[in-house]
N, C-alpha and C positions, 0 to 999 in steps of 0.2 A: 666453465660449465654455465649453461643457459638457466635462466629461471623459467618458470611455468609461463609468466606473464611476456618474457621475451620471445619464448617459443609460439606462443598466441599470436603475438604481434607479427612475427615474421610468417607464420602461417596464413593470417589473414592478408599480408601484403602479397604473398604467393598466389593466394586464391584471387585476389583482385587482378594480379597482371594476367593470369590464366583466362579469367572472364573476359577481360578485353581482347586478349589474343584470338580467343574462340570467336568472338564477335567479328573479329577483322577477317578471320577465315571465312565465316558467313558472309561476307561482302558488306558488313555495316562499316560506315566511316566513324572510326573511334580515334578522337583527337585528345592528348591528355588535357584535362582541364583543371581549374582550380579546385572543383569539387572532388574530383578523385584523389588528388594529392591530399586534400583534408581528410578524407575517408581513410587514407591509409596511415594518417598520422594521428587520428582522434580516436578517442575511446568510444565504443558502441553508445554509451549513456551521453556523452558529448555531441555525437552526431544527432541522437533522438531529440535532444533538448534544443539543438539548432533548428531542426526540422519543425518542431512545435512552434517555435518563435515565428519562424517563416511563413508558416501557414496558419497562425492565428488569426481569428477574425474579430 
């Protein structure tokens, strides 16, 4: 039996794959990148913290 967090993680990964597939269908050149892989394996708070560090002035 999957936990709520595992279900949430699987949903987020599926959502990201579907989004990339829809972009490809619309004709956008979508290549798997390091950022996409990190987004699928990182929590939302980790991604936000990384973006804050990246864009901090």
